[in-house]
N, C-alpha and C positions, 0 to 999 in steps of 0.2 A: 621341675622338668623331668620327663621320662627319657629313657635311653633312645626311644624311637625319635623323639623330638630333637635330641642331641645329634643323631645321625642326619636329621633334616637340616640342622644348622650347618653341619660340616659340608653337606652337599651344596648348600647355598653359597658357602664360603668359596668353594672351588668353581661354582657356576659363574661367579662374578669375575673370574679371571678370563675375560674375553680374549679370544684369538689363540688360546694355547692348546685347544683340542676339543674333543667331544666328551661330555660328562654323562655317565650312566649311573642311575641310582639302584640300589638293592638288586644287584645283578647275580644271576645264577650261572656259574661257569663249570663245565665238566672237569672233574679231576683228571689229570693227565694219565694217571695209573689205573684208577678204579672206574673212571667214567661217571662216578656219582657226582651229582650237582653240589657245588660249594658256593656259599653265599658271600658276596663282596658288598660292603656298604656303599662304596663309591668307586667307580672305575673310570679313570681318565685315559682316553685313547688319543695319542698324538701322532699325526701323520707327517712324516718328514722324508723328503727325497725318495719317495716310493716305498718307504718302510713304515710300519705301525709300531709305536712304543706304547706298552700298556703299563699304567701306574695304578697299583692297588692302594686305595686310601681307606684305612680302617679307623673308625671312631671308637674311642675308649672312654666311656662315661663311668669312671670309677670314683669311689669315695676317697681314695688315696692315690699316691703316685704309682704308675705302672712299674712292674719289675722286669727282670731279665726273661722270666718265663713268658710274659706277655709278648715281648719283642720276638722271642723265638717262635711263638705260635703264629704271629702275623707273617714272619719270614717263611715259615713252613707253608702257610696258605698261599703266599705269593708264588712260591716254587711249584706247588701242586696245581695252580691255575695258569701257569705259564706267564705270569706277570714279570715285566722287566725290572720294576722297582716297587718298593713298598714305602708307604708313608703312614705314620701313626699320629692321629690327632687326639690328644688327651685332655681331659677336663681338669686334672689335678697334677699335672707334671709327671716326672719319672725319677727313679732312683739313679744314683751315679753309675752303678754297674749296668743298668739298662741303657744309659746314655753311651757308655763305652762299647757295649755290644752293638748298639745301633750304628755308631760311627764306623766300627770295624766292618759291619755288613752293608754299609752305604744305605742304611734305612733312615729316612728323615723323621725327626720327632718335631711335632708342632703343638703348641699350647693354645687351647681355646677354652677359656674359663666358662663356668656356668653363666655368669653375668653377661659376658660377651656373646655367648651362644643364644641367650634369651633375646638380646638386642638384635642379633643377626636375623632372626626370623621376622622382624618388622620391616616391611618394604621401605626402601629409600633410606634406611638407617646406616647401611654399610656399603662401601664401595672399595674396590681394589685400587691401590695407589698407582696411578699412571706414571708417576715420577720415578719410583724405584722398582715397582713391581714385586716387592718383597713382602708387603703386609697390607692389611686393610685399613681404611679410614672409617672411624666411627663418627657418623654425622650426629654428634650429641650436643652441639652448640646451636641454639636457636633463640630467636628473640624478635621483638617488634620495636623498631626505633621510630620515634616521633620527632620530626625536625621543627624548628621555630615557625616555619611557614605553614605548619599543619600537615605536611606530607608524612605518610606512614609507610615504613618499609618493613616487610617481614623477610627474614633470612634464615638459612640453615647452613651450618658449617661443621668442620671437623679437622683433625690433624692425623697424619700418618704416624703410627707408633715407631716406624723404622727410620724414615728420613726426616720426619717432622714437617713435611710440606703441608700447608693448609689447603683445604678444598672449600670453596665458598659457593653456595647456590643462592644467587640473587633472584628474588621473586619478581622484581619489577621487569627485568629483561629476560628472566627465565634461563639464564646461562650459568654454566659452571666455570669457576676460575681456580687455577692451581697457583698458589703463592708460596714461594720459599721463605724461610725465616729472614727477617730484616729486609723484606721487600714489600713494596706497595704497588698496587695497580688501580686503574680507574676502569670500572665496568662500563658496559655499553650505555647504561642509563645515567652515568655521571657520578656515581658514588665511589669514594676512595676506600679501598680495603688494604689494611696493613697487617702483616704477620710479624709478631714479635715473640721472643722467648716466653713472655708472660701470657701470651694469648693473642686473640684476634681483635683488631680495632677497626671501626668503621665510621666514616664521616662523609659529609657532602662536600663537594668542591674538588680542587686539583691536589695532586701529590705535592708536598713541600719537602 
């Protein structure tokens, strides 16, 4: 993966957070002092009560953890472009001093690994969790189930890494279902879906 593709993955990650604002990619914003254009990977603009909040989101595709210098550079860019908040999305984490600096400056750090970034650019594979709104669900569980009567069901599912709620996409009825752990539901076409700590179970018939 190239750094440009990683930026694309970060942009898609935030574009999936429906209803939180307007996402702009690869934005050029004039420096408040020099007037020279500064490049922002992803700019999130949130309108609330007649005001606009600008969140600068910077993608860091580094081979190792980002350090304090990187955090300071992003904070300086946020200040120069008049951004209200800075967020750094890193592919390989950050050092402890970098984390302390970010916390002190109210700069959010978020991890998006190479593997997950690659998966993110595949349509329908990632969705923001509607249950907690804190993380994404990787739709990485799929299968074809054949029942004794010959009925075949194809399905796609995943689980939120933050709250562990499962998301099921049943292909028969075409609907999405959110299922907390230790809970079972019956979808519109009559299949039973159960979320357990061990994973997702599916069967025909009613919940027992």
